[in-house]
N, C-alpha and C positions, 0 to 999 in steps of 0.2 A: 386684573385684580389679583392680589397676593393670596395664596392659599392660607386660610386661617391657622393651619398647623405649622406653617413655615416659620422657623426661628431665624431672626436676624441678629447679627452682631451689632454693637454700637456703631461701628464704622459703616456697615451696610445701611443701617437706619439713617445715619447722617447723610450718606451719599444719596439716598433715595429722596430726601426732602431738602437737601442743600442747606444743612445747618451744621454747626460744630458740635463735637461731643460736650463741650462746656455748656452750650445752650441746652442740650438735652438734660444734662445734670441739673441745670438751673430750673428748668421747667418741672422736673421731678421734685426738687426741693420746694418749689412754690405751689405744688399741688395741681399743676396744670396737666401733668402727665403721670400715669401710674408708674411705680418703680419697675425695674427690669425683673424678669423671672431669673432667679439665681443671683449670684454676686461675683464680683471679681472677673476673672477670665471666662468664667462660665455664664456670665450674665447674657441674657438673650431677650430680644424684643419680638413682638408678634404683629399681626395685621392690625390689631386694635391700637397698638402704640403708633404704628405708621399712619393710620387714619386720623387719630387724634392730633398728631403732629402736623399733618397736612391741613387739618381744620384750623389749628392755631395759626399757621402761616396765612391761611385765607382770611381769617378774622383780623390779623395784624395788617393785612393789605388795605383794610377798610379803616385803618387808623384807630382801632379800638385800643384802649389801655389794657394792660394785662389783667387788672382787677376785673374789668368788665368781661374779658374773655373767660376768665375763671368762673365768673358767675354764670355765663351762658353754658359753659361746659358742665358745670355742676347740675344745671337744670335738664340736661339731656338724659333720656332713658338709656339703658345699656345698649350699646351698638348704634346709638343715634348719630354718631360721627359719620358713618358710611352713608346714611340716609341724607344728611345735609350735604355731604360731598357730591352726591349724585345730582344735586340741584345745580343749575347754572350759577356761576359766581356773580355776585352783584358788581355793577360797574364801580371801579375804585373811585373814591372821592378823596378830596384833600382833607388834611387835618382841620383846616378852617371850616370846611363844610360840616364836618363832624361836630365841631364846637358850636356852630350856628344851630344845627339841628338839636343838640343837647340843650342849648339855652332856650330855644323855642319851645321844646317840650316841657321844660321846667317852668317857663313863664305862663304856659297855657293851663297847666294844672296847679291848683293852689298847693302851697307847701303846708305840711302839718305845722301846727303851732309849736314853737320851741319851748320845751319845758323850762321852768324857772330853775336856775342853778341851785343845787342843794348845798347846805353849809358844810356837809361832811366832805372830807377829801375823797377824790375818786379812788375806786378800788384799783390796786396795781394790776396792769394788764388789761383793764377794761377799755373797750373801744369808746370813742366819743359818741354822744347821742345824736348830734345834728349832722345829717348828711353822710355820716359814716366815714368821713375823711379827716385826717389830721396830719400835721407835720411836726417835726421835732426841731426845737432850737437847741443849739449847743453853746454853752457859755464856759469859757476857761477861766476859773477863779484863781488858779495857781498852777504851776507846771504839772503838778500831780493831782489836781482836783478839778473836776468838771461838773457842770450842772446841765442836765438835759430836761427840757420842758416841752410837754406836748401842747401844741396849739390847735385850735384857738382857745384862749382863756376868756373868762368873763371879765368885765372891767375891774371889779374889785380884786380878783386874783392877779390881774395884770399890774395894778398899783402895788400890791404886796410884793410881787416878783421884782418890780423896779426897785423898791426899797431894799429887798434882800440883796440884790446885786450891788447896790450902792454900799451897803454895809459890808458885804463880802470883799469888795474891792478895797475898802478902807482897811479892813482887818488883814488882808493878805498883801497889802502894799509893802513892797520891799523898801527898807530904809536906804536913802541915798548915800 
């Protein structure tokens, strides 16, 4: 086990866990890993960074999506990474097994009733209410104009979007 006071460079940390510096930076950006102590050439990482990175890799081996890994890491008490790492690794399962288990758990527990859509437009930056997941559609209306739409939409908003796209295509149609 690494001495808690030992400072690791980015290269040393990456070598210890077999990840790239780009991966470490991405995990920091996504909130999976705390930022380094210091910045630039003097940036250093400690045993907590190492343990968290090892735990992320272990959870990824079970095919958990990064959002679920982040949720599990956020629920850990300080120093909880080391405690989890000391436990034996669960047998790796396939992504299909993970999906089957997730679907089974969602079908066995009743879903909360979906709230009726409000007539007001959603607040910018607000997350969707149902299931907490969304995707974005990208529509190019003109070479310099794009429309980004968060999905899913309710049926009424979907019809209005279809009409808007139809009107926009007509408006921006280049003359032949």
